[in-house]
matplotlib code that plots the C-alpha trace (Angstrom):
import matplotlib.pyplot as plt

x = [91.4, 94.7, 94.9, 98.0, 99.3, 101.3, 103.1, 102.7, 106.0, 104.5, 101.1, 101.6, 101.2, 97.6, 96.3, 94.4, 93.4, 90.4, 91.4, 89.9, 91.2, 93.9, 95.9, 96.6, 99.7, 97.6, 96.5, 93.0, 91.8, 89.6, 87.5, 85.8, 82.5, 82.6, 83.0, 86.3, 88.2, 90.5, 94.0, 94.2, 96.9, 96.4, 98.3, 97.0, 98.6, 101.9, 102.3, 101.2, 98.2, 97.8, 95.0, 92.9, 89.2, 86.1, 83.1, 83.7, 81.6, 80.1, 78.8, 81.2, 82.9, 86.6, 89.8, 93.1, 96.5, 99.0, 101.5, 99.1, 99.1, 101.2, 99.6, 97.0, 95.1, 94.2, 92.5, 92.9, 91.9, 94.5, 94.0, 94.3, 96.9, 97.4, 93.7, 93.4, 96.4, 94.9, 91.5, 93.3, 95.3, 92.1, 90.3, 93.0, 93.3, 89.5, 89.6, 92.5, 91.0, 87.6, 89.3, 91.2, 88.0, 86.1, 89.0, 89.0, 85.2, 85.4, 88.0, 86.1, 82.8, 84.7, 85.7]
y = [-0.4, 0.6, 2.9, 5.0, 7.5, 10.3, 13.3, 16.8, 16.4, 13.3, 14.8, 14.9, 11.1, 11.7, 13.4, 10.3, 9.3, 10.0, 11.8, 10.1, 12.3, 14.8, 15.3, 19.0, 20.4, 21.5, 17.9, 18.2, 15.3, 16.3, 13.4, 13.6, 12.1, 8.7, 10.5, 11.8, 15.0, 15.7, 17.1, 19.6, 21.6, 24.5, 27.4, 30.7, 34.1, 32.6, 30.2, 26.7, 26.6, 23.4, 22.5, 19.7, 20.3, 18.4, 18.0, 16.9, 14.4, 17.4, 18.7, 21.6, 22.5, 22.9, 23.8, 22.9, 24.2, 21.4, 23.3, 23.0, 19.2, 16.5, 13.4, 12.6, 9.3, 8.4, 5.6, 4.7, 1.9, -0.5, -2.7, -6.4, -7.2, -10.9, -11.6, -9.8, -11.7, -15.0, -14.2, -13.5, -16.7, -18.7, -17.0, -17.8, -21.4, -21.9, -20.5, -22.6, -25.7, -25.1, -24.7, -28.1, -29.8, -28.5, -29.6, -33.1, -33.4, -32.4, -35.0, -37.7, -36.8, -36.9, -40.6]
z = [6.9, 8.4, 11.4, 11.9, 14.4, 12.7, 14.0, 12.6, 10.7, 8.9, 8.2, 4.5, 4.6, 5.7, 2.6, 1.5, 5.0, 7.2, 10.4, 13.4, 16.2, 17.0, 20.2, 20.7, 22.4, 25.4, 25.9, 24.4, 22.3, 19.4, 18.1, 14.7, 13.6, 11.8, 8.5, 9.9, 9.5, 6.5, 6.2, 3.4, 1.7, -0.6, -2.0, -0.8, -1.3, -2.5, 0.5, 1.4, 3.7, 5.8, 8.2, 9.6, 9.1, 10.1, 12.4, 16.0, 17.8, 19.6, 16.3, 16.1, 12.7, 13.5, 11.7, 13.4, 12.3, 12.3, 14.5, 17.4, 17.2, 18.8, 17.2, 14.6, 14.4, 10.8, 9.0, 5.3, 3.0, 1.7, -1.3, -0.5, -3.1, -2.2, -2.4, -5.7, -7.1, -5.9, -7.6, -10.9, -10.7, -9.9, -12.7, -15.2, -14.0, -14.3, -17.8, -18.9, -17.2, -18.9, -22.3, -21.9, -20.7, -23.8, -26.0, -24.4, -24.8, -28.4, -29.2, -27.3, -29.1, -32.4, -31.9]

ax = plt.figure().add_subplot(projection="3d")
ax.plot(x, y, z, "-o")
ax.set_aspect("equal")
plt.show()
């Protein structure tokens, strides 16, 4: 998991992220439940509609317009590419090694 702090001008980066909390212009901090809030964009009446929606830790359903925010704390999952590559390499090495072991045993058994 990667936590980031984004400004309202960078909010489009948060479309695939969970919103943890929002700092409003008036200084209020809105904290969401562990499920997090979401940043959404949709077209409505020929214009782009943007908002942050979710349930606060106080149990209140809330919708926040991005223009009323200073900072948004987000969290997103990141694939662990090095670990995945290592597993693939080890899997290939085990397969190739096993093949050569079987080949050597079959030659040995044949003599």
